[in-house]
Every structure is written in structure tokens, then in C-alpha cells.
C-alpha atoms as one frame of an Amber mdcrd trajectory, in Angstrom:
protein
  30.195 -10.200  14.345  30.525  -6.372  14.192  28.366  -3.804  12.358  29.393
  -3.479   8.644  30.575  -7.345   8.716  29.497  -9.154   5.406  28.029 -12.369
   6.240  27.170 -15.592   4.108  24.756 -18.172   5.473  22.952 -21.111   4.240
  19.612 -21.480   5.574  16.221 -23.326   5.616  12.944 -21.499   6.837  10.056
 -23.468   8.154   6.750 -22.454   9.570   5.558 -23.958  12.915   3.770 -26.785
  11.012   7.296 -27.718   9.478   6.424 -26.454   6.021   9.623 -25.031   4.308
   8.742 -21.541   2.919  12.493 -20.502   1.741  15.812 -22.232   1.402  19.285
 -21.659   0.279  19.757 -25.332  -0.297  21.273 -25.965  -3.881  21.993 -22.183
  -4.400  24.451 -19.509  -3.295  24.317 -18.578   0.456  22.457 -15.584   1.703
  24.719 -12.384   1.829  24.164  -9.462   3.929  25.792  -6.685   5.937  25.251
  -6.625   9.799  23.500  -3.450  10.567  22.150  -2.629   7.340  18.756  -3.898
   7.859  18.934  -6.110   4.606  17.212  -8.939   6.485  14.529  -9.106   9.077
  15.538  -8.038  12.510  15.151 -11.316  14.280  17.106 -13.287  11.550  20.157
 -10.750  12.097  19.943 -10.537  15.947  20.010 -14.448  16.056  23.094 -14.670
  13.673  25.096 -11.822  15.330  26.663 -13.841  18.085  27.783 -16.897  15.774
  30.915 -17.846  14.467  32.371 -19.104  11.178  30.789 -22.628  10.414  28.571
 -22.478  13.420  25.160 -24.052  12.907  22.199 -22.863  14.833  18.330 -22.969
  14.890  16.633 -19.457  15.413  12.909 -19.122  16.269  11.585 -15.705  15.485
   8.059 -14.669  16.468   5.900 -12.870  14.095   6.435  -9.399  15.505  10.311
  -9.893  15.076   9.647 -11.312  11.316   7.204  -9.871   9.089   4.776  -8.428
  11.789   1.222  -9.557  12.710  -1.477  -9.292   9.992  -3.238  -6.301   9.444
  -6.782  -6.612   8.431  -6.821  -3.117   7.020  -4.207  -4.284   4.604  -6.984
  -6.147   2.539  -8.069  -3.574   0.010 -10.812  -3.384  -2.589  -9.961  -2.520
  -6.023 -12.411  -1.728  -9.050 -12.469  -5.169 -11.197 -11.752  -3.508 -14.317
  -8.289  -2.603 -13.240  -7.174  -6.438 -13.671  -7.051  -8.846 -16.514 -10.110
 -11.385 -16.756  -8.180 -14.156 -15.732  -7.406 -13.023 -12.175  -8.475 -15.607
  -9.644  -8.767 -15.684  -5.898  -5.750 -17.446  -4.466  -3.310 -16.113  -7.060
  -0.582 -13.757  -6.233   0.001 -10.477  -7.973   3.125  -8.582  -8.271   2.257
  -4.861  -7.076   4.497  -1.897  -7.412   4.754   0.535  -4.352   5.174   4.308
  -4.228   8.763   4.036  -4.529   8.812   1.575  -7.472   9.649  -1.337  -5.146
   7.802  -4.449  -6.110   6.117  -6.931  -3.593   3.517  -9.739  -3.680  -0.037
  -9.470  -2.850  -2.520 -12.525  -2.598  -6.144 -12.078  -4.485  -8.434 -12.874
  -1.616 -11.885 -12.756  -3.585 -13.017 -11.837  -6.822 -16.715 -10.032  -7.117
 -18.415  -8.724 -10.128 -17.141  -5.428  -9.727 -14.500  -5.517  -7.326 -11.267
  -7.444  -6.444 -10.201  -8.057  -2.679  -6.295  -7.905  -2.321  -4.103  -8.708
   0.796  -1.209  -6.499   0.848   0.187  -8.246   4.016   3.468  -9.720   3.257
   2.725 -13.403   2.840   4.463 -14.578   5.978   2.903 -11.824   8.266   1.398
 -13.214  11.338   3.353 -16.308  11.317   6.462 -17.408  13.324   9.406 -18.510
  11.529  12.220 -21.098  12.342  15.511 -20.952  10.599  18.432 -23.521  10.353
  21.278 -21.636   9.585  25.051 -22.221   9.139  27.563 -19.289   8.823  29.795
 -20.001   5.825  31.705 -16.704   5.560  32.195 -13.622   7.680  34.224 -10.684
   5.786
């Protein structure tokens, strides 16, 4: 494949323990353009050499996926900034400085503050993908 090629793949993503964290099964294939950083680097580099209808397993270390966990990304926010029903273990949809939305996990709820983990939920995890290239344009 070359820079600028549009690729469609079906995939199933699993963690090291076999837990499925994402899959295109029963949905449209994932479409992205080679070289435009639309998917994690390890995923794109694993697909670059594939041919149409080829199937492959791709193993991506945490650093080439969503990076290692950074404990500095667990932040404290005043309790009164959130609705009363917020609970530890829940997920919040946060808004970044440029308007982008991303998930954050509520780590702990105290009387006056809430601790939120802003790391990507897959940070620090090695990822495995079973992929099949279904289109190259």
C-alpha cells in the first residue's frame, strides 16, 4: 500500500488475556487513509504490507498503541462540578481544549473532590488485532 491509499479492514481487537475491546464484526469495515494518522501507528504499520483479502494477526505494544499509563493524568476536580449520581468506576465524556471529546474514568469519589483518570482506557495495554483487508482504493 502507498501513502494516500484508502483502506477498509474488518478487525477484532483483543487484550493479552483474550478480552475483546473492539470489533467491526456485524458492522461496516473500518476505513482510513494510509499516512494520515487516523489510526494508531502500530495498527497502520501492521497493515501497510498487506494485500487485498489478506488476513493477519497484529500485535502492538502499549507504546505503539495508546502509550503507557501516566499517573500524572489522574486529576482531582471539585465535587460540586459534577452531578450527585457520579460514581467510582463510571465513565465521563470530557471535552478537550479544542472541542474534541474523550472518555475519562472516575477513579474515586470523595466528599469534596472527584479523582478522574484522563489516560486513554487502553493506555498501558498491549493490543492484538485480527485483521482482514477488504478494500484498497
